[in-house]
C-alpha positions as CSV (number, residue, x, y, z in Angstrom):
1,X,-0.5,0.1,0.0
2,X,1.2,3.3,-0.8
3,X,0.2,6.7,0.9
4,X,1.1,9.6,-0.7
5,X,0.3,13.0,0.9
6,X,0.3,16.3,-1.3
7,X,-0.3,19.7,0.1
8,X,-0.3,21.9,-2.6
9,X,-1.7,25.2,-4.2
10,X,-2.3,25.0,-7.7
11,X,-1.0,28.3,-8.3
12,X,2.0,27.2,-6.8
13,X,2.5,24.1,-8.6
14,X,5.4,24.8,-11.2
15,X,4.7,24.3,-14.9
16,X,6.8,21.6,-15.1
17,X,5.3,19.9,-12.4
18,X,1.5,20.2,-13.4
19,X,2.4,17.3,-15.8
20,X,3.7,14.8,-13.2
21,X,1.1,16.1,-10.7
22,X,-1.8,15.3,-13.7
23,X,0.0,12.1,-14.1
24,X,-0.5,10.9,-10.1
25,X,-3.8,12.2,-9.9
26,X,-4.6,9.3,-13.1
27,X,-2.9,6.4,-11.3
28,X,-4.4,7.2,-7.9
29,X,-7.6,5.1,-7.2
30,X,-8.6,7.3,-4.6
31,X,-8.7,10.9,-4.0
32,X,-9.4,13.1,-1.2
33,X,-9.6,16.9,-2.0
34,X,-10.0,19.7,0.7
35,X,-10.2,23.4,0.1
36,X,-10.5,26.1,3.0
37,X,-10.0,29.9,3.0
38,X,-7.1,31.9,4.0
39,X,-8.8,33.0,7.9
40,X,-9.2,28.9,8.1
41,X,-5.5,28.3,7.4
42,X,-4.8,30.8,10.3
43,X,-6.5,29.0,13.4
């Protein structure tokens, strides 16, 4: 079993890494996504 944890903002993801990120997403069997606001991050 492989556990991969990515915490990334796509706006901060370098262009040359976006293709790799997309490939990892396609190969994953499960994805859990969570979006928070800046005020939630500050807590």
